[in-house]
N, C-alpha and C positions, 0 to 999 in steps of 0.2 A: 492424371489431369483430366477431369471430366468436362471442363469448360474452356476449350481452346479457342472458341470463336473470337472473343475480345482480343486475345493475344495475337491471333492471326490478322485481325482487322487493323490493330495498331501497328503491327509490323509492316503491313502493306501500305498503310498511310505514310509511315515514316520513310519507307523505301521510295515511294512515289515523290514525296517532297524532297528527299535526298537527291534523287535524279534531277528534278527540276532545279533545285538549288545549285547543283553542280553545273548545270547548263545556263544558269541565270546570267552570268557575265556575258556570255556569247549572245544570249537573247536580248539583253539590254543594249549591247552594241548594235545589234541588227535593228532593233526598234528605234534606237537613238539616232540612226541615220535618217529616219523618217521625222521623228519629233523627240526632243529632249523631255518634254512633258510626258509623252506617252511612255518613255522608258522609266521615268520616275513612278508613274501610275502602275506600270507593270510590277515594279519592285514592291510598291506599297500593297498591291493586290495580293502578291505572293505571301507577304508577311501576314496580312490580315486573314487570308485563306487558311494558313497554317493553324492559327488560333481558333478560327471559326469552325473548322472541321472537328476539332476536339471538343469545343464548346457544345456544338450540336450533338455530338456523340454522347457526351456526358448528360445532356438534357434528355436525350432519348433513353438512356439507361435508367435515369431517375424515374421517368414515366413508366417504364416497364416494371420497376420495383413496387410501385404503388398498387 
C-alpha cells in the first residue's frame, strides 16, 4: 500500500466523529439546560459537519487530480 494518507485521514475523521457522536446525548442534555434551541442547533451542526468534512475532502482531492 503506497497511498495510506487518505485511509488514515478517513479513519481519524470517522474516529473523531464517533467519539463526538458517542458523547452527543450527554452534550445535548448539558446544552439543553441552557437552551433547547441551542441543543437542537448542536445536533444539526454535528450532522452537517459530518457531511461537510467529507465533501470538502472530496473537493480537495478532485482539485489535486487536475
